[in-house]
N, C-alpha and C positions, 0 to 999 in steps of 0.2 A: 504494500500500500504506500509506503514511503516513497518508493521509486516512481510510482504512478503519480503521486501528488507533485513530486519534484519536476517530473517531465511536463505535467500539465502547466505548472507555473512557468517553466521555461518557454512554453509555446504560447503564452499569453492568456491562459485561462485563470480563473479565480476559483480554485477547488475548495469544497467543504465536504466533510464526512457527516453523514446522518444515519438515522435508523437504528442506532445502538439500542438494544433492548427491545426492539419492535419485533413483531411476528415475522416480518419480511427480511429482517437482518440489515446489516450495514451496507451502505452504498457510497459512492463518490459522485458528487454532482459538481459541475464546474461551468460557469458562464464564460464565454469567449469575449475578451475585452474589445476586440475590433468589431464585433457584430453580436449584439445581445440576443439575436435569434438563434445563435448556435450554442447549444447546451450539451456538454458531455454528461452522460449518465451511465453508470456501470454498477450493478449489484456485485457485492463481494461475498455474499452468503453461500452461493453455489460453489462447491469445491472445483468444479470444472472451469468456472470463470476465473477463479483465483489461479488455477494451474495454467490457464491460457495466458494470463498477464505475466505470470512468473516465467513462462517459457520464452518470452520475447526478450531478445537482447536490446540494448539501448536504441540502436538504429531502428529495429523492427517495431519497438514500442512507439517511438516518435512517428514512424510511418503509418502505423495502424491508427493512431489518433488523428493525424492529418488527413488521411484518406477517408476515414469513417465519419469524422465530424466537421472538419474545416472545409474539405473539398466536397464531401458527401453529396 
């Protein structure tokens, strides 16, 4: 999660963590500073999602965020 937050910050997002203690679990939500219509949202509760993010190296993590949310 720390690496995800750091990468989002570097790309110009404003990340927050929410959902702690909720039925749906924790998530990362981040608005993009250059366009408030772009919002990154990713649940962390599902082990498959956590493994996916963990499997990405730094370049792939940045690329996934850019392609999925900024260019999306």
